[in-house]
N, C-alpha and C positions, 0 to 999 in steps of 0.2 A: 655508381656510388661515389665516384671521385669528387664530385662537386658538393656533396652533402656531408654533414657532420653528425657525429653521435653525441655532441655536446648540446645542452639546452642553452638558450640565449640568456645572457646576464642582464641585470638591470630591470627585471620585471618580477612580479610576484611569483611565489612558488607554484600556485595553481595555474597561472597563465603560462609559466615556463614549462610546466609538465604537459599542458595541453599542446603547446607548440612543439614540444619534443616528440610527443606521441604522433602528431600529424607528420612530422618529418620522418619518423620511423615507418609510418604507413606508406609514405611515398618511396622510401628506400627499398623496402621489402616488396612492394608492388612491382617496381621495376625489376627487382632481382628475380622474382618468381616468373615474370614474363620472359626475361632474358634466359632463364634456365630452361624453360619449355622450348624456346626457340633454338637453344643450343642442342637439345635432344633431337629436335626435328631435323636440324641441319646434319647431325651425325647420322640419322636414319637415312637421309637422302644420300649422304656420302657412302654409306654401306651398300646401298643399291647400285651405286656407281663403281663399286669395286674396292672400297676401303677395307683392308684386312681386319680380322678379329683382333689380332695382336695390337694393331694401331688404335683400334677403338678403345681397347682396354687401357692403353697408355694415355690416350687423350683424356679419358674419364679420370684416371688417377691424377694426372698432372693438373687438369682444369679444376677439379674439386679441391685438392690439397692446396693448389695455388690460390684459389678463392678464399679458403679459410685463413691461409697465411696473410693474404691481403687485408682481411678484416682485422686480424691480429695486429698487423703493423699499423693500420689506421687507428686502432684503439690503444696503442701503447701508452703507458702512464707510469709515473713513479709516485703519484699521490696515494697515500695509504687508504683513504676511504674509497677511492676509485678502484684500487688494486684488490682490496679485500671484499668490498660489498657493492661494487659498481656505482658508487656514489649514492646509494639508496634512492634511486629514481627510475627503476625499471617498471614500466606500466604493467598492470596485472596480466593482460592478454599476452604480452611478450614474455613476461616471467613464466607464464603457463607454458608457452611454447619452448622456452629454454629449459624448463623443468622436464617437459616431455622428452626433449632430446637428451638431457642429462640422465633421465630414467631409462630411455630406450637403448639399453646397452646391447652388446653383441648377443647376450643371452636372450633378450626380448626379440630382437630383430632376426637373428640367425637361428637361435635355439628353440624358441617357443613353439613354432609350428612343427619343427622337427620332433620335439618332445611329444606333442599331441599325436603326430603321425606314428611314433613308436609305441606310445603307451595308451593312446585313446583317452578314455574317461579320466584316468589317473592324472593326465597332464592338465586337466582343468583346475587342479589345486593351485597351479602357478598363476593362472588368470584370476581366480578368486582371491588368492592371497595378496598378489601384487596390487590389484585394483582396490581391494578392500582396505589395504594399508593407507591409501590416501584419505579414506574416511576418518581414520584415526588421526592422521596428520591435521585434517581440517578441524576436528572436534577437540583434540587434546594438546596440540603442539604449536602449529605454525603461527597463529595470531599471538599467542602468549610469548613465544620466543621473540617475535618481532617487537613486542612491547619492552622486553628487557633490553633490546638494542645492542647486543654484543656482535662481534664479528664472526665467531665460530662456536661450535658446541662446547669444546673445552673452555672457551671464554665464558660461556654461560655457567658452566659447572663451577668455575672459579669464583664468579660473582655470587652465585646463589648459595654455594656451600662454603663460603668464607675462606678463600685462600688457595694455596697452590697444591695442597694434597689431592683434592678432587680434580683440579685442573690437570695435574701430572698423570693421574690414572686415565683421565679422559683423553689426553694426548696419546698415550700408549694404545688405548683401544681404537681411537680414530685411525692411527697409523696401521694397526693390525688389520682392521676391517677394510680400509681403503686399499692397502697393498694387495690383499688377497683378491679383492674385486678387480683392481686395475690389471693384475696379471691375466685374468680372464679376458679383459677387453683387448689387451695388447696381443694375446693369442688370436683373437678374432681379426685384429688389424693385419697380422701376419698372413692369416689364411686368405683374406680378401685381396690383399696387396699381391700375394703370389698368384692368385687367380687372374687379376687384372693385368699384371706386368709380365708374368711368366718367370719371375725370379723364384729362387728357392725360398721355402717357407721361412727359414732362419734369417735370410737377407731381407725378405719382405717385412719382417717385424721391425727392423731398424729403419727401413725406408719409411714405413708408415709412422714410426715414432717421430720422425722429423716434422710431420704434419701436426702431431699432437703438441710438440714443444713450441712451435712457432706461435700457436694461438695463446697458450697459457703463459708462456715465458715472457712475451712482450707486454701484455696488459692485464694479467691476472684475471680477476672475476669480470672486469669490464670487457676485456677481449673475449673471454670464454662465453659470456652472456650473448653477445651479438653474433658470435660464431655459431652458438648452439641454436639460435633462432633460424639461421640459414641452413644449418644441418637438419633441423626438424622438417623443413619444407622439402628437402631432398629425400629424406628417408621415408616420409609418409607417401609421397608421390610414387617413389620407387616400390614401396610395398604394395600399394593398391592396384597399380596398373596390371601386373601379370595375373593377380588373383581375379580381377574383373574379367580379363580376357579369357582365362581358363573357365570361368563360370559361363561366359557366353559360348565358348567352344562346346561345352558339355550340355548346356541346357537352353541356350539362347537368352538367358536372363542376366542382365549386367549387375545384379545385386547378389554377390556371393552369400551374404548372410541370410538372404531370403530363401535360397535353395539348399541351404545346409542340411535341413532335415530330410529332404527328398533324396539327396545324394548319399546321406548316411544310411538310409534304408537300402539303397542299391549296394553299397559297400557291405552291409551286413549280409545281404543275400549272397553276394559273391564269396564272402568268407565261408559260408556253409559249403559251397561247391568246392572251394580250394581245400577245405579240411577233408572232404571225401575223395579228392582227386588221387588216383593211383600213382600218378607221376610224382606228386608232392610226397606221397608216402615212401617212394623210392629214395628221394632225397633225405627224408627223415631217417630212413634205415641206414643210409650211408654215414650220417653223422653219429648215429647211435653206435654203429660198428667202430667208428673212429674213437668215440669216447671209451668203448670197452677196451680197445687196443691200448689206449693211453693209460687206462686204469691198471691194466696188467703190467705195463712198464713201470708204473709208480710203485708197484709192490716190491720190485727189485731194481732200483734205479741204476746202481753201478753195473749190474749184470746186463741190463737192457742196453745201456749206453755202450758197453763193450761189444755187444752183439751187433748193434747198429753201425759202430765204427768199423768192425771187421767186415761187415757186409758191404759197406761203402768203399772200403779199400779194395776188396776183392773185385767189385764192379769196375773200378778204375783200371786195375791191373788186367782184367779180362778184356776191356775195350782196347787198351794199348797193345795187348798181345795179338789181338785180331786186326790191328791197323784200322780201327774204326774211324769214322769221320771226325775231324777236329772238333766240330760243334758238339758231338755226343760225348767226347772225352772231356771237353771243357765243362759241360753240364754235370757230368759225374763228379769232376773235381770240385765244382761249386757246391754240389750237394754234400760232399765230404767236409768241405770247409765250413758249411753252415751248421754242422752238428754241434751241440753244446760242448764247451771246453772241459767241463768236469761234472761230477755227479750233482753238485749243488745247483749249477746252472741248468742242468737237464731237468731236475725236479721242478725248478721254477718255471721253465718253459713248458714242460709237459702239463703241469697243473693249470697254467693259463690256457693252454690249448684245449684241455679237457673241459674247462669251464665254458669256453667258447663253443665247443662241440655240443655240450649239454644244452646250451641255450638255443642252438639251431636244430637240435633233435626233437623239435616240438612243432605243433601245427602253426601255420602262418609265420614261419621263420622265427618263431619265438615270441612274436607280438601277441598281446591279448586281443580278444575281440574288441573292436573299437568302441562299441556301445555298452560293453560290460562294465558295471559300476565298480565292482571290487573283485579281487581274485577269490578262488575258493567257492564254497557254497554253504550258506548258513544252515541248510537242511541236510547237508551231507554227513559223511563220517567225521570222526574226530579230527583227522588231518585237514579235511576240507573246511571244517568250521574254524579251525585255528588260522588257516590261510585267509579266510574271509575276515575274521576279527583283526588280524594283524594288518591286512590291507586297509580296512576302514580306519583303524587307529592311526596308521601312518598318513593317510590322506588328510585327516583332520589335523594331525600334528603339523604337517607341512603347511596347510593353509594358515594355521596359527602363527608359525614361525615367520612365514613370508609377510603376513599382515603386520605383525609387531616389528619385524626387521625393517620393513619399508618405512614405518613411522619413526625409526631410529637411525637411519643412515645419515651420517654427518654431511655428505656432499649434497644430499637432497634438502635437508633442513637448512643448510647454508643459503639456499636460493631464496628463502623467505625473509632473509635479512636485507635483500636488495630492493624491496618495494618501498615506495614513498611513505606508506602508512600501514597501520594495522588493518584497516578496511581493505586495502588493496592486497594485503597478504592473504586475507580470507578469499577474495575474489580470484587470486592467482591459483589457489588450490583447486577451485572449481574449474578454471580453465585447464589446469594440469590434468584433471580427471577427464575432461572432454578430449583433449589431444591424445591422451594415452588410450582412451576408449576406442578411438578410431582404429588403432592397430589391434588391440586385444579382442575387439569384437569380430575382427577379420581372421585372426590366426586359426581358430577352430575350423572355419570354413575352408581355409587354405589346406589344412592337413587332410581333410576329407576329400577335397578335390584332387589332390596329388595321389592319395591312396586309390581313389577310383581310377585314375589314369594308369597307375602301375598295375592294378589288378586286371583291368580290362584291355589295356593296350600292350603292355610289355609282356605279361604272362602269356605264354603260348607262342611268342615270336621266336623265329630261328635266331641263334646267337649272332650269325653274320648279318642280321638285319636289325639288330638293336639300335635304338636312337644314338646319334653321335655323342650326345651329352654323357652317356655312360662311359665311353672310352676316355673322353677328355677329362672328366672328373676323377676317374681312376688314376690318371697320370698325375693329377695335382696332389692327391694323398690317398694311397691304397687303403689306409686304415679307415677312411671315410666312405669309400665305395669300392667294392670288389665283386666281380661276378665270375663264376666258374661252372663249367658244364659237369656237374657232379655225377649224374647218372648216364652221361655220354650219349644222350639222345639227340643232341644238337638243338634242342628246344629249351627256351628259358622257362624255368619254374621259379616261383616266389622264393622258395628256400635256397635257391642258388645265388642269391644276392645278399651281401652284407652291406648295410647302408648306415651311415651315421646321421643323426638328426641335424647336425650342423650344416648339411648341404641342401636340405629340402627347400628352403627359401631361395638360396642362391641358384639352384638348378630349375626353379619353377618356370622362368621364361622359356628355357629350352624344352622343358617338358610340355609346355603349352604350345610350342611351335612358333614362338614369337621371333622376330629378327634379333640378331645378336646384340644390337644396340640396347635392347631392353635388358639383356643379361648384364651388360655393362652398367646400366642405370641401377639395377638391383644391387650389384656389387658396390656401386658408389653409395647407395643408401645404407647398406650394411657397414661400409667404411665410416659413413657419417655417424651412424649409431655408436660404433665402437669408439671413434675419435671423441665424440661429444661427451660420453661418459668418462673416458680416460682423462680428458681435460679436467673435468670436475673433480675426479678422484685424486689426480696428481696435485691439483691446487689445494685440496683438503689436506694432504700430507705435508706439502711445503708450508702451508699456513700454520698448521699445528706446530711445526718445528720452529718457524721463524717468528710468528706472532705470539703463540701461546707459550712456547718454551723459551726462546731467546729473549723476546721483548718483555713478556709478562713476568718471567721468572729469573732470568739471568741479568739482563741489562735494561731496566725500565727507562733509562735515559737515552737509549739508542735513537739517533735521528731517523726520520722516515726513510730517507734515501738508503741508509744502511740496512734497515729492516727489509725493504723491498729487494735490495740486491742479494741479501742472504736467502730470501725466499726463492729467488730465481736460481741461485746456485744449487740450493737443495732440490729444487724441482728437477734440474738436470740430472743430479746424482740418483734420485729416486727413480726417475724414468728409465735410466740405463739399467739400474738393478732389476726393475720389473721386467724390462725387455729380455734381459738375460734369463730370468726365471721362466718367462713364458716360452722362450726358445727351447727349453728342456722338455716341454709337453708333459708336465708332471701329472696333470689330471684334466678331465674334461671341463668344458666351460661351465656347464650347468652345476656341477658339484662345487666349483670354486665360488661361483656367484651365490649359491645357496648357503655355503659355509659362511660367507660374509654376512648374510642376512641373520643367521642364527647368532653369530658373534655380536652383531650390532644390537639385536633384540635383547640378548642377555646382558650386554654391557651398558647400554644407554637407556633403554625404554623405562625400566623402573625408576632410575635416578631422575630422568627428565619429567616423567608424569608426577611422581611424588614431590619433586622440587617445585612444580607449578601448583599442584592442588593440595598439598599438605604442608602447611607452614612449619610443622614440628619436625620435618625431615632434617636431620642434622648432618654435619660434615662427615663424621666418622661412620654414620650409617650409610651415606652415599658411597664413600670410599670402599668400605668393606663389602657393600652390596654389589658394586660394579666388579670388584675383584672376584667375589664368589661366583657371580653369574657367568663371567667369561671363563673362569677356571673350570667349572664343571662342564660347560659346553665344549671347551677345547679338549678336556680329558676324554669325554665321550667320543668325540670325533677321532682322537688319536688312537683309541682302543678298538674302534669298530669299522673304520674306513680303511679299505685295502692299502691304498698308497701311504696313508699316514701310519698305519701299523708297521709297514716296512721301514718307514723313516725313523720311527721311535723304537724299533726292535721289539714290538709286541708279538709274541709267538704263540700265546695260548689260543684256544678255540674262541672264535668270535662270539659264540653263544654264551660264554662265561662272562663276557663284558656287556652284553646287550640287556637293556632294561625294557620290559614290556613289549619287546619286539620292535622298538622304534629304530628306524634307520638313521645313520649318521647325518644325513642331509637335514634332519629335523632335530638336531641335538639341542637347539635353543629352547625346546619345550621343557627341558629340565632347568636351564639357566634362568629363564624369566621369573618363574615363581620363586626360585631360590633368591634371586636378587631382590624381589619385593619383600620377602620374609626377612632377610638380613637387614635391609634398610629400616623396616618398621621396628624390628626388635631392638636393634642397636640404637636407633634414634630415641626409643623410649627409655633406655637406660643411660644415655649420655646427655650432657647439657643441651638445652634448646638453643637454636640459632639466636643471634642478637635480635633485639627488638626491631631495629630498622629493617633487617632482612625479613622478618615476619610481616611487618607492615607492607613491605614491597610486594611480597607474595600475595597478600590480601588485595592489594591495589591492582595487581596485574590480572588476577583471576576474573575480574568483572569487566565485560566488554564495554559497558557504558562509561568506564573511567579511562582517561588518558587515550582517547581514540585519535587525537591529533598526531601530526607527524612527530615521530620521536627524534 
């Protein structure tokens, strides 16, 4: 890449310059792809010659982060148009790849197949919602936003709704949505960096953060764009290789999507056997007894804690009096120290433990049957019918929130400001869908292939013969993977494993029996996915503060160099704050990401769609509609989601705050219609926008007008 430039030639027409620029990009990324494949082959050979796993992980980490940093340095700029919208000259296919990488977050790369593994059919809501959202982007938003020609979503809101009131609300929502989302990405960065380097999770977060900052800090959207193209190539290759290999291993067919149905039938048949297995029933009985014991303790927490403490103290005293082995005494003292400090802590710990035990005191380790559409039974008793209706309602609500949220995410919509024309904005949405489809079409097959492997290879294996990946991942984070011989028979049963969805993809190469270099490749792909999305999100926050707040509202005469400098400084501050929050492990990746979608859907979608398609939508309608949508969505999450309830001190029963049985992950289903209603009603009773604004809206709505480069 060193001899090539990301700049188009000067002194020629726009069309000729764009064509020459695109040819240059084809050459750059062609060499890059070939070099990357050669790099992986060399590492594979080195592994066969004795290169250690730790060294492979470090090489992948340093090489990929170094590559992204190099692109960031090559693309450094202080020019406002380059920094904010990459000079509006990114070809459609490359913008599609960059959007795909921007979109393929840690949740998509790491969490999607894991969610499908754990929830089966219910996980398809994420694929349907996230993919369907791009249809809304193509139909309702991308080309029209490109015609308006602003730099950011708050910028559009300020221009369309006549002033800083809508802009300021848009800034606040963009920061809220992007910060929640970026925390989830940095969590993924920490998880993968820890796996590659062997560092502690908290340290891994800040090491990975350095890779994020070098890209976005140096060159803004310009650097982020070309880095994201490189990251997409890595992540899609990394995702497909182990899935194809696992497919060949199980069926001999190298097209996992084609054998998905056949393997799902086998998994379904195995589920029936596991449900009837007496050994699995022993495990279920153990967790049921554990739940009953905890329930008894929760009836008299102070008394139970006092009894446990006395018993633990007596055990220590007994061992010391008998001159027991030091290890036994140390273990007893550790057990004593691990007891809750007071009744409140005991109640919290025992409640959480009972919930976990209840979840595992069910068939298939608490997982639903993979092919079962919804929980419950529409033809069963009242309880079964309610479960079915709630499950179906939540499935549809989640699809809705993810679709509308996708169409309103500011860091995604920003990408369509970077194309040379409205036509290429439309084309880039199509390319985005294609590049995203490659992964989303594969994730369901991956989940079924891994479940087949666990059901048929691991279950029934002696504990001392379990695959090495089980022990290695348990060391990375016991909350993600833990196994224990509950019924003491020395044989692994499905119910004896607690597994988090976040490791399914990362562990797939080891599950498939591939060389460790492929595990490093997959981890590098996951890192690319998390870094690419984090880059876009941090840039969205920094731009909202520097461009929309500082330049547009505080100092309109600020020179370009100062605006870019402020953006870079804010980028650093926000990144460090997000890394700190991620290190606290406050919630799982999937909830954080889904919360961002609901907030974006409720806050932005009504204002954007009505702003484009209804010229009567007024400033105060938009302002109040955005506030109402986000407020009701946030309120519902804060009163129904476990972690947020604790944060805001909500103590009443969850059922008292739940509406129609909707889960907090789909809170946007209330905010979106409220946002539309408020905007429409307030707009009808407040003065209409200025005539020039209405004429602009009319002009933008028709594709045959103003289709030349803006």
